[in-house]
C-alpha positions as a LaTeX table, in Angstrom:
\begin{tabular}{lrrr}
\hline
Residue & $x$ (\AA) & $y$ (\AA) & $z$ (\AA) \\
\hline
Met1 & 102.66 & 84.41 & 116.83 \\
Met2 & 103.42 & 86.74 & 114.05 \\
Lys3 & 103.51 & 90.41 & 113.48 \\
Ser4 & 100.57 & 92.48 & 112.03 \\
Ser5 & 100.77 & 93.31 & 108.32 \\
Leu6 & 98.44 & 96.30 & 108.84 \\
Gln7 & 99.66 & 99.72 & 107.69 \\
Phe8 & 99.36 & 102.58 & 109.98 \\
Tyr9 & 100.56 & 106.13 & 109.04 \\
Cys10 & 101.43 & 109.28 & 111.13 \\
Asn11 & 98.92 & 111.97 & 110.22 \\
Asp12 & 101.52 & 114.78 & 110.73 \\
Ser13 & 104.48 & 113.27 & 108.85 \\
Gln14 & 102.64 & 110.88 & 106.50 \\
Lys15 & 105.25 & 108.34 & 107.35 \\
Arg16 & 104.56 & 104.78 & 108.37 \\
Ser17 & 103.90 & 104.45 & 112.15 \\
Asp18 & 105.27 & 101.50 & 114.14 \\
Cys19 & 102.27 & 101.52 & 116.59 \\
Gly20 & 100.98 & 98.18 & 114.96 \\
Asp21 & 104.29 & 96.41 & 115.90 \\
Val22 & 102.86 & 95.52 & 119.43 \\
Leu23 & 99.97 & 93.50 & 117.85 \\
Asp24 & 100.63 & 89.82 & 118.08 \\
Ile25 & 98.75 & 87.87 & 115.42 \\
Glu26 & 97.82 & 84.24 & 115.89 \\
Phe27 & 95.73 & 83.84 & 112.72 \\
Ser28 & 95.35 & 85.82 & 109.50 \\
Asn29 & 94.44 & 85.57 & 105.78 \\
Gln30 & 98.12 & 85.69 & 104.82 \\
Gly31 & 98.79 & 83.39 & 101.78 \\
Leu32 & 95.17 & 83.75 & 100.55 \\
Asp33 & 94.48 & 85.68 & 97.33 \\
Trp34 & 92.41 & 88.32 & 98.81 \\
Pro35 & 93.86 & 91.62 & 97.28 \\
Gly36 & 93.23 & 94.82 & 99.43 \\
Ile37 & 91.90 & 92.79 & 102.41 \\
Val38 & 93.66 & 92.11 & 105.70 \\
Leu39 & 92.04 & 89.75 & 108.26 \\
Glu40 & 93.88 & 89.17 & 111.55 \\
Lys41 & 92.99 & 87.71 & 114.86 \\
Gly42 & 95.35 & 88.35 & 117.83 \\
Arg43 & 96.08 & 90.07 & 120.99 \\
Ser44 & 98.23 & 92.98 & 122.39 \\
Pro45 & 99.42 & 93.87 & 125.85 \\
Tyr46 & 98.58 & 97.47 & 124.98 \\
Phe47 & 97.86 & 99.70 & 122.06 \\
Tyr48 & 98.81 & 103.41 & 121.69 \\
Pro49 & 98.06 & 104.70 & 118.16 \\
Gln50 & 98.71 & 108.46 & 118.28 \\
Asn51 & 97.16 & 110.57 & 115.66 \\
Val52 & 97.43 & 107.93 & 112.96 \\
Tyr53 & 95.37 & 106.68 & 110.06 \\
Thr54 & 95.05 & 103.72 & 107.76 \\
Pro55 & 94.27 & 103.24 & 104.13 \\
Tyr56 & 91.38 & 100.89 & 105.05 \\
Phe57 & 87.84 & 100.78 & 106.11 \\
Tyr58 & 88.91 & 99.34 & 109.42 \\
Phe59 & 86.71 & 97.05 & 111.67 \\
Ala60 & 87.99 & 95.81 & 115.00 \\
Leu61 & 85.85 & 93.27 & 116.88 \\
Ala62 & 86.52 & 92.94 & 120.54 \\
Leu63 & 87.06 & 89.44 & 121.93 \\
Glu64 & 87.22 & 87.57 & 125.26 \\
Lys65 & 87.05 & 90.25 & 128.04 \\
Asp66 & 85.88 & 93.64 & 128.81 \\
Leu67 & 88.22 & 96.45 & 127.92 \\
Asn68 & 88.72 & 99.84 & 129.59 \\
Trp69 & 90.31 & 102.39 & 127.34 \\
Gln70 & 90.27 & 106.02 & 126.17 \\
Val71 & 89.76 & 107.72 & 122.94 \\
His72 & 90.82 & 111.26 & 122.03 \\
Thr73 & 88.18 & 113.34 & 120.28 \\
Ser74 & 87.78 & 117.10 & 119.48 \\
Glu75 & 85.89 & 117.41 & 122.81 \\
Gly76 & 88.80 & 115.91 & 124.72 \\
Ile77 & 89.48 & 112.43 & 126.26 \\
Thr78 & 86.53 & 110.15 & 126.60 \\
Ala79 & 86.73 & 107.00 & 128.72 \\
Leu80 & 85.12 & 103.90 & 127.24 \\
Lys81 & 84.33 & 100.36 & 128.26 \\
Thr82 & 84.11 & 97.83 & 125.53 \\
Val83 & 82.61 & 94.32 & 125.87 \\
Pro84 & 83.18 & 91.32 & 123.67 \\
Gly85 & 81.17 & 91.68 & 120.43 \\
Asn86 & 81.61 & 95.43 & 120.30 \\
Thr87 & 83.14 & 96.85 & 117.03 \\
Trp88 & 85.29 & 99.91 & 116.49 \\
Ile89 & 85.16 & 101.46 & 112.96 \\
Asn90 & 87.67 & 103.82 & 111.51 \\
Pro91 & 87.21 & 105.11 & 107.93 \\
Pro92 & 90.36 & 105.38 & 105.77 \\
Lys93 & 92.56 & 108.45 & 106.07 \\
Thr94 & 90.72 & 109.47 & 109.31 \\
Pro95 & 93.14 & 110.01 & 112.18 \\
Phe96 & 92.51 & 108.46 & 115.52 \\
Thr97 & 94.25 & 108.32 & 118.91 \\
His98 & 93.54 & 105.61 & 121.49 \\
Asp99 & 95.01 & 104.82 & 124.90 \\
Ile100 & 94.65 & 101.16 & 125.70 \\
Ser101 & 96.78 & 100.26 & 128.63 \\
Glu102 & 95.63 & 96.70 & 129.35 \\
Pro103 & 95.61 & 93.48 & 127.25 \\
Cys104 & 93.16 & 93.55 & 124.40 \\
Phe105 & 91.89 & 90.65 & 122.23 \\
Phe106 & 90.56 & 91.37 & 118.71 \\
Val107 & 89.73 & 90.42 & 115.18 \\
Ile108 & 90.65 & 93.19 & 112.64 \\
Leu109 & 89.14 & 93.26 & 109.15 \\
Ala110 & 90.78 & 96.03 & 107.04 \\
Ile111 & 89.57 & 96.56 & 103.51 \\
Glu112 & 91.40 & 99.12 & 101.27 \\
Glu113 & 89.20 & 102.03 & 100.18 \\
Asp114 & 89.05 & 101.20 & 96.48 \\
Val115 & 88.23 & 97.57 & 97.07 \\
Phe116 & 85.52 & 98.50 & 99.54 \\
Leu117 & 83.85 & 101.20 & 97.48 \\
Asp118 & 84.31 & 99.30 & 94.07 \\
Asn119 & 82.30 & 96.32 & 95.57 \\
Cys120 & 79.48 & 98.44 & 96.86 \\
Pro121 & 76.19 & 97.81 & 95.04 \\
Leu122 & 74.82 & 101.21 & 95.97 \\
Asp123 & 74.80 & 104.18 & 93.59 \\
Ile124 & 77.70 & 106.06 & 95.02 \\
Gln125 & 79.22 & 107.39 & 91.83 \\
Gly126 & 79.84 & 111.09 & 92.07 \\
Lys127 & 78.59 & 111.29 & 95.71 \\
Ser128 & 80.62 & 113.03 & 98.30 \\
Leu129 & 80.46 & 110.36 & 100.97 \\
Gln130 & 81.40 & 111.31 & 104.57 \\
Phe131 & 82.26 & 108.98 & 107.39 \\
Leu132 & 82.85 & 109.11 & 111.12 \\
Asn133 & 84.89 & 107.15 & 113.61 \\
Asn134 & 82.62 & 104.84 & 115.53 \\
Tyr135 & 83.33 & 103.17 & 118.86 \\
Asn136 & 81.62 & 100.48 & 120.78 \\
Val137 & 79.20 & 99.65 & 117.89 \\
Gln138 & 76.73 & 96.92 & 118.64 \\
Asp139 & 75.81 & 95.82 & 115.10 \\
Asp140 & 75.02 & 92.08 & 114.54 \\
Ala141 & 75.24 & 92.57 & 110.80 \\
Ile142 & 78.85 & 93.72 & 110.83 \\
Lys143 & 79.76 & 91.14 & 113.42 \\
Ser144 & 78.17 & 88.33 & 111.23 \\
Val145 & 79.93 & 89.38 & 108.10 \\
Met146 & 83.25 & 89.46 & 109.98 \\
Glu147 & 82.68 & 85.94 & 111.35 \\
Leu148 & 82.02 & 84.73 & 107.72 \\
Phe149 & 85.43 & 86.24 & 106.71 \\
Ile150 & 87.04 & 84.42 & 109.57 \\
Leu151 & 85.41 & 81.06 & 108.69 \\
Glu152 & 86.41 & 81.50 & 105.01 \\
Ala153 & 90.01 & 82.14 & 105.98 \\
Lys154 & 90.09 & 79.15 & 108.28 \\
Asn155 & 88.74 & 77.19 & 105.28 \\
Lys156 & 91.68 & 78.47 & 103.21 \\
Gly157 & 89.46 & 80.41 & 100.85 \\
Arg158 & 87.69 & 77.47 & 99.37 \\
Asn159 & 84.66 & 79.29 & 98.17 \\
Gly160 & 86.85 & 81.53 & 95.96 \\
Lys161 & 87.02 & 85.20 & 95.01 \\
Pro162 & 83.34 & 85.64 & 94.21 \\
Phe163 & 82.39 & 84.68 & 97.74 \\
Ile164 & 84.85 & 87.19 & 99.16 \\
Asn165 & 83.65 & 89.83 & 96.85 \\
Asn166 & 80.08 & 89.14 & 97.91 \\
Leu167 & 81.13 & 89.57 & 101.58 \\
Val168 & 82.69 & 92.85 & 100.85 \\
Ser169 & 79.57 & 93.83 & 98.97 \\
Leu170 & 77.27 & 93.00 & 101.86 \\
Leu171 & 79.54 & 94.86 & 104.36 \\
Ser172 & 79.94 & 97.95 & 102.20 \\
Asn173 & 76.22 & 98.16 & 101.51 \\
His174 & 75.24 & 97.95 & 105.17 \\
Tyr175 & 78.10 & 100.27 & 106.29 \\
Ile176 & 77.49 & 103.00 & 103.81 \\
Asn177 & 73.68 & 102.86 & 104.39 \\
Asn178 & 74.01 & 103.14 & 108.12 \\
Tyr179 & 77.27 & 104.93 & 108.89 \\
Ser180 & 77.68 & 107.64 & 106.18 \\
Asn181 & 75.73 & 110.54 & 104.87 \\
Tyr182 & 74.57 & 108.41 & 101.90 \\
Gln183 & 70.90 & 108.38 & 102.86 \\
Gly184 & 70.99 & 112.22 & 103.29 \\
Leu185 & 72.48 & 112.66 & 99.83 \\
Ile186 & 69.67 & 110.68 & 98.15 \\
Asp187 & 66.92 & 112.46 & 100.21 \\
Gln188 & 67.84 & 116.12 & 100.09 \\
Lys189 & 64.36 & 117.31 & 100.98 \\
Lys190 & 64.42 & 115.44 & 104.21 \\
Gln191 & 68.05 & 116.50 & 104.95 \\
Ala192 & 67.23 & 120.19 & 104.24 \\
Ser193 & 65.38 & 120.41 & 107.60 \\
Lys194 & 67.18 & 121.54 & 110.58 \\
Leu195 & 66.86 & 120.36 & 114.30 \\
Asp196 & 64.35 & 122.71 & 115.89 \\
Thr197 & 63.55 & 123.51 & 119.56 \\
Tyr198 & 60.72 & 121.03 & 119.58 \\
Gln199 & 63.02 & 118.23 & 118.53 \\
Ile200 & 65.60 & 119.11 & 121.16 \\
Glu201 & 62.87 & 119.06 & 123.78 \\
Lys202 & 61.84 & 115.64 & 122.61 \\
Val203 & 65.57 & 114.50 & 123.02 \\
Asp204 & 65.60 & 115.86 & 126.55 \\
Lys205 & 62.36 & 114.27 & 127.62 \\
Phe206 & 63.46 & 110.91 & 126.07 \\
Ile207 & 66.80 & 111.11 & 127.99 \\
Ser208 & 65.10 & 111.90 & 131.29 \\
Asp209 & 62.53 & 109.14 & 130.88 \\
Asn210 & 65.13 & 106.56 & 129.88 \\
Ile211 & 68.25 & 107.59 & 131.84 \\
Ser212 & 68.56 & 104.33 & 133.54 \\
Asn213 & 68.63 & 102.45 & 130.19 \\
Thr214 & 71.14 & 102.19 & 127.37 \\
Ile215 & 70.48 & 105.22 & 125.04 \\
Thr216 & 72.05 & 105.19 & 121.61 \\
Val217 & 72.43 & 107.82 & 119.02 \\
Asp218 & 70.25 & 105.68 & 116.72 \\
Asp219 & 67.49 & 105.98 & 119.35 \\
Leu220 & 67.70 & 109.74 & 119.33 \\
Ala221 & 68.01 & 110.10 & 115.55 \\
Glu222 & 64.91 & 107.79 & 115.14 \\
Leu223 & 63.16 & 109.94 & 117.77 \\
Val224 & 63.39 & 113.07 & 115.71 \\
Gly225 & 62.99 & 111.42 & 112.34 \\
Cys226 & 66.43 & 111.70 & 110.68 \\
Ser227 & 69.47 & 109.63 & 109.77 \\
Lys228 & 72.17 & 108.90 & 112.40 \\
Phe229 & 74.75 & 110.86 & 110.32 \\
Tyr230 & 72.53 & 113.86 & 109.86 \\
Phe231 & 71.53 & 113.87 & 113.60 \\
Leu232 & 75.22 & 113.78 & 114.67 \\
Arg233 & 76.08 & 116.61 & 112.40 \\
Glu234 & 73.08 & 118.84 & 113.00 \\
Phe235 & 73.01 & 118.28 & 116.72 \\
Lys236 & 76.70 & 119.36 & 117.05 \\
Lys237 & 75.88 & 122.42 & 114.98 \\
Arg238 & 72.94 & 123.40 & 117.13 \\
Met239 & 74.12 & 122.43 & 120.60 \\
Asp240 & 77.95 & 122.83 & 120.22 \\
Ile241 & 78.62 & 119.48 & 121.59 \\
Thr242 & 78.15 & 115.92 & 120.41 \\
Pro243 & 75.00 & 113.91 & 121.46 \\
Tyr244 & 77.29 & 111.52 & 123.32 \\
Gln245 & 78.60 & 114.39 & 125.52 \\
Tyr246 & 75.11 & 115.86 & 125.79 \\
Leu247 & 73.71 & 112.56 & 127.13 \\
Leu248 & 76.70 & 112.17 & 129.46 \\
Asn249 & 76.09 & 115.72 & 130.72 \\
His250 & 72.53 & 114.94 & 131.60 \\
Arg251 & 73.70 & 111.81 & 133.46 \\
Leu252 & 76.39 & 113.70 & 135.36 \\
Leu253 & 74.02 & 116.54 & 136.25 \\
Arg254 & 71.60 & 113.97 & 137.69 \\
Ala255 & 74.47 & 112.13 & 139.41 \\
Lys256 & 75.54 & 115.44 & 141.23 \\
Ala257 & 72.08 & 115.90 & 142.43 \\
Leu258 & 71.85 & 112.43 & 143.72 \\
Leu259 & 75.23 & 112.36 & 145.31 \\
Ala260 & 74.38 & 115.57 & 147.17 \\
Gln261 & 71.50 & 113.70 & 148.95 \\
Pro262 & 71.93 & 112.22 & 152.46 \\
Ser263 & 72.96 & 108.67 & 152.46 \\
Ala264 & 73.99 & 108.67 & 148.83 \\
His265 & 75.00 & 105.16 & 147.64 \\
Ile266 & 77.45 & 105.41 & 144.68 \\
Ala267 & 76.90 & 101.93 & 143.27 \\
Asp268 & 73.15 & 102.25 & 143.23 \\
Ile269 & 73.49 & 105.82 & 141.54 \\
Ala270 & 75.77 & 104.27 & 138.95 \\
Glu271 & 73.17 & 101.59 & 138.12 \\
Gln272 & 70.32 & 104.05 & 138.27 \\
Leu273 & 72.03 & 106.34 & 135.65 \\
Gly274 & 72.87 & 103.58 & 133.11 \\
Phe275 & 76.64 & 103.26 & 133.77 \\
Asn276 & 78.14 & 99.83 & 133.25 \\
Asp277 & 79.29 & 99.50 & 136.91 \\
Gln278 & 80.62 & 101.74 & 139.76 \\
Ser279 & 84.17 & 101.79 & 138.46 \\
His280 & 83.05 & 102.93 & 135.01 \\
Phe281 & 80.99 & 105.60 & 136.65 \\
Thr282 & 83.95 & 106.76 & 138.91 \\
Arg283 & 86.31 & 106.97 & 135.91 \\
Ile284 & 83.73 & 109.01 & 133.79 \\
Phe285 & 82.85 & 111.26 & 136.70 \\
Lys286 & 86.37 & 112.02 & 137.67 \\
Ala287 & 87.33 & 112.68 & 134.13 \\
Asn288 & 84.54 & 115.19 & 133.54 \\
Val289 & 83.86 & 116.70 & 137.12 \\
Gly290 & 87.46 & 116.63 & 138.41 \\
Cys291 & 86.96 & 114.47 & 141.49 \\
Thr292 & 85.59 & 111.03 & 142.21 \\
Pro293 & 81.98 & 110.64 & 143.38 \\
Gly294 & 83.25 & 109.72 & 146.78 \\
Gln295 & 85.20 & 112.96 & 147.15 \\
Phe296 & 82.10 & 114.75 & 145.72 \\
Val297 & 79.93 & 113.27 & 148.44 \\
Lys298 & 82.43 & 114.20 & 151.18 \\
Asn299 & 82.56 & 117.84 & 149.79 \\
His300 & 78.79 & 118.02 & 150.10 \\
Leu301 & 78.43 & 116.60 & 153.53 \\
Pro302 & 76.66 & 119.05 & 156.02 \\
Asp303 & 79.00 & 120.81 & 158.44 \\
\hline
\end{tabular}
C-alpha cells in the first residue's frame, strides 16, 4: 500500500489538508507520463474531508460494497447510501464535507482543471461555465471512461499520450454537456423561461404516481423540458429547496400518513416509498423528522 498523491486544500485557510492521508492506495498511474492526471485505486477505513476542495475535476467510483455516509449541504446533513458503480463528482475549487465512518473502496480519477478544459472539444471559450457537486451518479459513460483509464494504467500507458488525451476529451465532452450550464448558455431562448405553476404541478403528479420507484433529477428536468442544471437552479429559486429535498419531503409526508395507520409495517412502507431498505428509511426519517419510524408509530398509537 502507498499513500495518496491527491491534493486537498482547506477552504478557509487555503492550506493543504491532510484528510487524504487516510487513503491507502494499492494501484495508481504513478510513474506514467500523464501530466495533470491522478488515477488511484484503494480503500480507506473512513474519510472525513471537512470543508475542503481540490484543484481537479474529481471523479470517485465506488467499489465492492454498499456504503452509508453523510454529505453536508446548504440544506443541512443528508444521509446517502452508495452502491458499487455509483460515482461522486466534485468540480475544482468547490468545497465539500463528507462523513464516512465505515470502510470504503474506490477508484479516483482526478484531472486538473486546465488539462480537463483544454482537451474539451466543445466551444467553451469565453463561456462562464458553472458546475455542481454530484453524489451517487449512475452514469455508464463516466464509469466506462474511468475503466478505460484503469486498463491503460495497468498496461503501463502503452497506447501513449494521444490515447489519454482522447479519454480526457471524451470525459470532458460528456461531463460538460450533462453536468454544467453549457447547454443553457448555447440556448438562451430556452433558458430564458422560468418554471411555472403548471410545471410544478406536473412534477408533483409525477412524484405521486412514481413514488415507489427511483426518481432522478434527470427525470424531473426532462418532464418539464429543460436541462438538469437549469432545473436544479430554477427549482431552488422558485421552491426555496432543492429537488432532492422536495422529493424527500413528499416521501416523508406519505410515510407519516402510512405510519399513522393501524398495523403499519415499517419494512413494507420503506419499500413502498422507494427507499433502499428499512435501515436507510429509518436513518433518513430520523434525520429529518427527529424520531425513528418505530417511535413515530408508538406516538400515534390510540390511547
